[in-house]
N, C-alpha and C positions, 0 to 999 in steps of 0.2 A: 523963482524956484529953479534949482539946478536940473540938468538933464537927467541924471540918475534918479532923482526924487520924482520927477514928472513921469519917467518911464515906469517906475515902480507903481505909481498911482494908476496908470493905464492898465498895467498887468493885474493889479488888484481888482480893478473895474471888470476885467474879463473873467475873473474867478468868482467874485461875489454875486453879481447879478444873475448869471445863468444858474449858479448853484442854488440860490434861494428860490428862483423861479421853478427849478426842478423839484426842490423840497416841497413847495406849496402844492404842486401837482401830485406829488407822491402822497401827501396828506389827504387830498381830495379822493384819490383812488383808494387809499386805505379806509377812508370813511365809507365809501360806497360799496366796497367789496365785503360781503357779509363775514367770511372767515377771519378777516383782519380787523373788522370794525370794533369788536370788544377790546382788543388789545390797544388799538389806537385811542379809543375813548378813555380807557384807563390811564394810558400814558399821558394824554393831553391834560389830565387833571393833576398830574404829579408835579410837585414844586420844582423838580429839576427839568421840566419840559422845555423851558426857555433855553436853558444851557444846552440841552440835547439838540434843540432845533438850530441854535446858532452854530454849534459844532457840525451838525449834519449838513447845513447849507454850505459851509466852507469846504467840508470833505467832498461833497458832490461836485462843487465847483472845481476843486483840485483834480478830481477824476476826469472831468470833461476837459480841463486845461491840458492834462497829460495826454489824453486821447487825441485832442486837437482835431475834432471833426471838420472844422472849416477848411483845413488843408487837404482833406480827403475828397472834397467835392470836385467833380469833374471839371467844372468851369475854372476852379482855382488851379488845378493841375495843368490846364492849357495855357496859363499865363507864364510869361518869362519874368521871373523875379529879378529885382535890381541886382542881387548878388550874382545871379547867373549872367546877367547882362554885363556886369563889371568884369567877370572872368573872361567873357568872350571878347570884350573890347581891349582888355589889358593883356591877357596871356594867350588865349586860344589862337589869336592871329599874329602873335609875336614869335619870331623864329630865333631871336637872340637868347643865349644862355643867361639865366637870371637866378640870383640867390633867393629871391622872394617870389618865385613863380607860384601862382595859385594852382594847386594840383587837383583839388576835389571840391565838392559842394560845401563841405564843412569849412574849409579854409576860405572859400569865397564869402560865406556868411560872416565869418569872424572879421575878415578884412573889410567888408562893407560896413559892418557896425562900427569898427574903429574909425573909418573915414567919415561916417555919418556924424559921429560925435565931434570930430576935429575940423571938418571942412564946411559943414552945413550950418546955417544960422539956427539959433535956438528956436525961433518961431517955426522954421521949416521942420525941425526935428519933432516939435510938439504936434504939428499938423499930421506928420507921417504916422506917429504912434497913436494919435487920437483916432484917425480914420481907420487904421488897422484894427484898433480895439472895437470900434463900432461895427466893422464888418464881421469880426468874430462873434460879437454879441448877437447880431442879426442871424447869423448862420446857426448858432446854438439854439436860439429861440425858435427858429423854423423847425429844426429837428425835434425839439421837445414838444412843440405844438402838434406836430403830426403824430408822434408816438402816443402822447397822452390823450390827444383828441380821439384817436381810434380806440385806445384802451378804455376810456371812460364811457364811450358810447356802447362798447361791447358789455362792460360790467353793468351799466344801467339797463340795457335791453335784456340781458340775461337774468338780472335780479328781478325785473318786472315780470318776465315770462314765467319764472318758477314761483313767483309770489313771495320771495324772501326779502325783497326790498320795498319799503313803503313807497306809495305812489309819488308823494312830494319829493322824496329823495331821488326817485327814478327820473322825474322831470328835471330836477336840479342837475343830475349827472348828464342827462342828454343836452341840457342847455350849455353846460361847461364844455362837453365834447364837441358840440356843433360850433361853439364860439372859438375853440382852439383850432378846429379844422378851417373855419373861415379866416382866422388869423394867418394860418399857414398859406392859404390861397392868396391873401392880401400881400404877404411877403414874397409871393412868387407871381408877379404880374405877367411874366413871360408865358404863363399858361393860358392867359386870355388874349395876349397880344405879343407876338414874337419879337416885335421891335422894342418892347419895354423891358426895363430892368428895375429890380428893387433898389432902393436908395443905398442899402449896404453894398450890393454888388457894383452899382454905378460909382460910388465914392471910392471903392477899393480899386477899380480899374483906373480911375483918375489918379489916385495916389501912386500906383505902380508906374503909370506913364510919366508922372511928375518926377519920380526918382530917377528913371532912366534918362530923362531930359537933363536933370541936374548932373548926372554922370557925364553926359556929352559936353556940357558947358564947362565942367571942371576937370576934363580928362587930362589936360596938361599938368595941372597941379597934382592930380592923382599919380600920374606917371613919375613926376619928380619926387613924390613922397614915398612911393612904393617900389618902383623899379630899381633894381640894383644889378646892372649887367656885369658879367664877368668876361674877361678876354678869352677868346678861344685859344686853346693850346695848339 
């Protein structure tokens, strides 16, 4: 499979799985929340429910993809991305005038993606995008687990307290909420041990380090391909 096709597969993976995970948790919340329960039960019996669910899962996935929560995490912001590293190695330390000088972060990302497709082996490209997708998936699931874990616990306890939610449904909601909260803790091992990292974070740091190392090893080829110096007047 070619690089663009493989890249598209990984991007689709990042959209579909978090989207349907979010949709499932929204359905559970709508079932437990008394004001929305009749609407949800009526909709779930409608013949068009499957189409609505498929569309809704993709729509939610696209919203999360556009928001890009994984890039807003503090640990992510503290990392030097390969495109930033490329700009520093190639242009920030270079004093010669150049027609192809990388001026900003956007140009750095574009330049790095071009070099990634042309200089790195297909197996390396696939590893980079696969692990990047896994990291984004882990981060989205952690966020959704915390949000819906708290939400379902609150709904279940509130419904049980005022007597509007059947006991079995309250127990079900509490079980779901506690399971989601435990999943969130499981995906954050650093909370119980400072030296540990989740697999998603660990793999992502590894793949960032790998890409910077590849830039170091291929820096001469990169300079020959990108740099276009002009004579000083």
